[in-house]
C-alpha positions in Angstrom: -16.8 21.1 41.3 -20.0 20.7 40.2 -20.6 19.7 36.6 -23.1 19.0 34.2 -24.1 18.7 30.2 -26.6 19.0 27.8 -26.4 16.5 24.6 -27.9 17.5 21.2 -27.5 16.0 17.9 -28.3 17.0 14.2 -27.3 15.7 10.4 -25.5 18.0 8.1 -23.1 17.8 5.1 -20.2 19.6 4.9 -16.8 19.3 2.7 -13.3 20.3 3.8 -11.8 22.5 1.7 -7.6 22.1 1.0 -8.4 18.5 2.5 -6.3 16.3 0.4 -8.5 13.2 1.1 -12.0 12.2 0.8 -13.2 14.9 3.0 -12.7 17.1 0.2 -15.9 15.9 -0.9 -19.4 16.8 -0.2 -20.2 14.0 2.7 -22.4 14.0 5.6 -22.5 13.1 9.7 -24.9 12.8 12.1 -23.1 15.0 14.7 -23.6 15.3 17.9 -22.7 18.4 20.3 -22.2 17.9 24.0 -22.1 21.3 26.2 -20.5 21.2 29.8 -21.2 23.6 32.6 -19.0 23.7 35.8 -19.5 26.2 38.8 -17.4 25.8 42.4 -21.0 26.4 44.1 -24.4 26.1 42.8 -27.1 28.9 42.5 -29.5 30.2 44.6 -32.1 27.1 43.4 -28.9 24.6 43.5 -28.3 24.3 39.5 -25.3 25.1 38.1 -26.9 26.1 35.0 -30.8 25.3 33.9 -31.2 22.7 31.5 -34.2 23.6 30.0 -32.1 27.2 29.0 -29.2 24.8 27.6 -31.4 22.7 25.7 -33.5 25.7 24.2 -30.0 27.8 23.4 -28.8 24.3 21.7 -31.9 23.8 19.7 -32.0 27.5 18.3 -28.5 26.7 17.3 -29.0 23.4 15.7 -32.1 24.8 14.0 -29.7 27.1 11.8 -27.4 23.7 11.1 -30.1 21.0 10.9 -30.2 19.5 7.2 -28.0 21.5 5.4 -24.7 22.1 4.0 -22.7 23.7 6.5 -20.6 25.4 3.7 -23.5 27.7 2.8 -24.3 28.5 6.0 -22.7 31.6 8.2 -19.9 31.9 9.4 -18.5 28.2 8.1 -19.4 29.9 4.5 -16.1 31.4 5.2 -14.5 29.4 7.5 -14.1 25.6 6.8 -16.6 23.7 8.6 -14.5 21.5 10.6 -15.5 19.5 13.9 -13.2 21.9 15.5 -14.9 25.4 14.1 -18.4 23.6 15.0 -17.1 23.3 18.4 -16.0 26.8 18.6 -19.2 28.0 17.4 -21.3 26.4 19.7 -19.1 27.6 22.6 -19.4 30.8 21.5 -22.7 31.3 20.9 -23.7 29.6 24.0 -21.6 31.7 26.2 -23.6 34.9 24.4 -27.0 33.3 25.1 -26.5 32.2 28.6 -26.0 33.2 31.7 -23.4 30.6 32.6 -20.6 30.2 29.9 -19.5 26.2 29.0 -16.5 25.1 30.3 -16.3 22.7 27.4 -18.2 22.2 24.1 -17.6 18.7 22.2 -18.7 18.1 18.9 -18.6 14.5 17.7 -18.2 13.9 14.0 -18.9 10.2 14.5 -19.5 8.0 18.0 -15.5 7.7 17.6 -14.0 11.2 16.7 -14.8 14.8 18.2 -13.3 17.7 18.7 -13.4 20.4 21.5 -13.5 23.9 22.3 -13.0 26.0 25.6 -11.6 28.9 26.6 
């Protein structure tokens, strides 16, 4: 099995509605998103997926979130912008825009905490 990954980062604020601790208050993070792709065989040019296309797709998604209050940006204006929901968002949107779906997406809220999503 071949595996490749692309990492990108952005800065954004959020508040977690219904949280009983400090995360209920508006606060920010320097988020890191890592999208992984896997395939048992390489394509005709010997790749799992072209890094260029993944980077472009990630840039598009990050452009919608960077330096924003996530609670004000769809779909997080209706869904709590947890790391888990961000991972699902990136997975779903990358799956729509790339010829190979991600095998896993991780979203790091800090250097030591992350959430992931896969189907």
